[in-house]
C-alpha positions in Angstrom: -47.8 111.9 -29.8 -45.7 114.9 -30.4 -43.7 114.9 -33.7 -40.3 116.5 -33.7 -39.1 117.9 -37.0 -35.4 118.9 -37.5 -35.4 121.7 -40.0 -32.6 121.5 -42.4 -31.4 118.1 -41.1 -31.0 116.6 -44.6 -29.0 119.6 -45.8 -26.8 119.4 -42.7 -26.0 115.7 -43.2 -25.3 116.3 -46.9 -22.8 119.1 -46.0 -21.2 116.8 -43.5 -20.9 114.0 -46.2 -19.3 116.5 -48.6 -16.9 117.7 -46.0 -15.9 114.1 -45.2 -15.3 113.4 -48.9 -13.2 116.5 -49.3 -11.1 115.5 -46.3 -10.6 112.0 -47.8 -9.5 113.6 -51.1 -7.0 115.9 -49.3 -5.6 112.9 -47.4 -5.2 110.9 -50.6 -3.3 113.9 -52.1 -0.9 113.8 -49.2 -0.6 110.0 -49.1 3.0 108.6 -49.1 3.7 105.2 -50.9 4.6 102.4 -48.5 8.0 102.0 -50.2 9.1 105.3 -48.6 8.8 103.9 -45.0 6.7 105.1 -42.1 9.0 108.1 -41.3 7.6 110.1 -44.2 4.4 111.7 -43.0 1.2 112.7 -44.9 1.5 116.3 -46.1 -1.1 117.4 -48.8 0.6 120.8 -49.0 3.8 119.1 -50.1 2.4 118.6 -53.6 3.2 115.9 -56.1 6.2 113.7 -55.3 8.5 111.4 -57.3 10.2 108.3 -56.0 13.9 108.1 -56.3 16.3 105.3 -55.5 19.3 106.7 -53.6 22.6 105.7 -55.1 26.3 106.2 -54.5 29.3 105.9 -56.8 31.5 102.9 -56.0 35.0 102.4 -57.4 35.5 99.1 -59.2 39.1 98.0 -58.8 39.3 95.0 -61.1 36.3 95.6 -63.3 36.0 97.0 -66.8 34.6 100.3 -65.4 36.4 102.7 -63.1 33.2 103.4 -61.1 29.6 102.4 -61.0 26.4 103.7 -59.5 25.1 101.4 -56.7 21.7 101.7 -55.1 21.8 102.2 -51.4 18.7 102.3 -49.2 17.4 101.1 -45.9 15.3 97.9 -46.4 14.9 98.8 -50.1 13.1 102.0 -49.4 12.8 104.9 -51.9 13.2 108.6 -51.3 10.2 110.9 -51.9 11.2 114.1 -53.6 8.8 117.0 -54.4 8.2 117.4 -58.1 9.4 120.6 -59.6 8.3 122.3 -62.8 10.6 120.0 -65.0 9.0 116.9 -63.5 5.5 118.2 -64.0 6.1 119.3 -67.6 7.6 115.9 -68.5 4.6 114.1 -66.9 2.1 116.2 -68.9 4.0 115.9 -72.1 4.6 112.1 -71.5 8.1 112.4 -72.8 11.4 114.0 -72.0 11.5 117.7 -73.1 15.1 118.4 -72.2 18.4 116.5 -71.7 19.4 115.6 -68.2 22.3 118.1 -68.5 19.9 120.9 -69.4 17.6 120.0 -66.5 20.5 119.9 -64.1 21.7 123.4 -65.1 18.1 124.7 -64.8 17.7 123.2 -61.4 21.1 124.4 -60.3 20.3 128.0 -61.3 16.9 128.0 -59.5 18.5 126.6 -56.3 21.3 129.2 -56.5 18.9 132.1 -56.8 16.7 130.8 -54.0 19.7 130.2 -51.6 21.2 133.5 -52.5 18.1 135.5 -51.7 18.0 133.8 -48.3 21.7 134.6 -47.8 21.1 138.3 -48.2 19.1 138.2 -45.0 21.9 136.4 -43.2 24.4 139.0 -44.4 22.4 141.7 -42.8 22.4 139.8 -39.5 26.1 139.1 -39.6 26.9 142.8 -40.3 24.8 143.7 -37.3 26.5 141.3 -34.8 29.9 141.0 -36.4 32.0 137.9 -35.7 34.9 135.9 -37.2 32.6 133.8 -39.5 31.2 136.8 -41.2 34.2 137.2 -43.6 34.1 133.6 -44.9 30.4 133.7 -45.4 30.6 137.0 -47.2 33.2 135.6 -49.6 31.1 132.6 -50.4 28.0 134.8 -50.8 29.8 137.1 -53.2 31.2 134.2 -55.2 27.7 132.7 -55.5 26.4 136.1 -56.7 29.0 136.2 -59.4 28.0 132.7 -60.5 24.4 133.7 -60.7 25.2 136.8 -62.7 27.3 134.8 -65.2 24.5 132.3 -65.6 22.0 135.1 -66.2 24.2 136.7 -68.9 24.6 133.3 -70.6 20.8 132.8 -70.6 20.0 136.3 -71.8 22.7 137.1 -74.4 24.4 135.3 -77.3 28.2 135.3 -78.0 28.0 138.6 -79.7 26.3 140.2 -76.7 22.9 140.5 -78.3 19.9 139.9 -76.2 18.2 136.7 -77.2 14.5 136.7 -78.1 12.9 133.3 -77.2 9.6 134.0 -79.0 8.2 136.9 -81.0 4.5 137.0 -81.9 2.9 139.6 -84.1 -0.9 139.8 -84.7 -3.9 142.0 -84.5 -1.6 145.0 -84.6 0.3 143.9 -81.4 3.8 142.6 -81.0 4.6 140.4 -78.0 8.2 139.4 -77.2 9.4 136.8 -74.7 13.1 137.2 -73.9 15.3 134.2 -73.2 16.4 135.6 -69.9 12.9 136.2 -68.7 11.9 132.7 -69.8 14.7 131.1 -67.7 13.7 133.2 -64.7 10.1 132.2 -64.9 10.7 128.5 -65.4 13.7 127.9 -63.1 13.0 130.4 -60.3 9.2 131.0 -60.7 8.5 127.3 -61.4 6.2 128.3 -64.3 5.4 125.8 -67.0 5.9 126.9 -70.7 2.1 127.2 -71.0 2.0 129.5 -67.9 4.8 131.7 -69.4 2.8 132.1 -72.6 -0.3 133.0 -70.6 1.6 135.6 -68.6 2.6 137.3 -71.9 -1.0 136.9 -73.3 0.3 134.6 -76.0 -1.7 131.6 -77.2 -0.3 128.1 -76.7 -1.3 127.2 -80.2 0.5 127.8 -83.5 3.7 126.0 -82.4 4.4 128.5 -79.7 5.1 125.8 -77.0 7.6 124.0 -79.3 9.4 127.2 -80.1 9.6 128.2 -76.4 10.8 124.8 -75.5 13.6 125.0 -78.1 14.6 128.4 -76.9 14.8 127.3 -73.3 17.0 124.3 -74.3 19.3 126.7 -76.2 19.5 129.0 -73.1 20.4 126.0 -71.0 23.2 125.1 -73.4 24.6 128.6 -73.2 24.5 128.4 -69.4 26.3 125.1 -69.5 29.0 126.6 -71.7 30.2 129.2 -69.1 32.4 126.6 -67.4 30.4 126.1 -64.1 28.8 122.9 -65.4 
């Protein structure tokens, strides 16, 4: 009786098993909790998510409070929002690193810069085709640019107009400086963690550098809040 031998069959099966396991891991990464409802699809590329209960402000006429936040959701479902750098840093630290107001101004700045960069492309299109809506859009675009510039100045300079140094490290004959303005850009726009900012400047995360950088970022957020836009 002739015997048939499949060369490399075990290796092929092993590779297939590894591929199946890798696929299961990817699917788990993109899994959506059932509380979000079936409309939210699996998307591994979406990254980590956080669950949020949607709320609205309701005016209380005869109560002790003028208004209150009330949860509103369809069938008790929650909203899945993609985690940003502030969420991830808080999860890793297992505590709040900044106040809600500070996080709000950081997120606002990052969103403004991203939207403004996209608006520049739209401006070019409007200039090419013309139209009555171009003027209104351009006014809003310029106003947004002024707000971004004001926030950048507040992040980068103190009240006396001096550029703020977030962290200065000297050692081995080298001096490394992280400016407050650069720190805000990297965290809010570049979505870099504090550890990533230190690595980008070839600075160790030891020696209290993380704590100093966190304090400097919080102070920058407070200066940004103080310009009147928040």
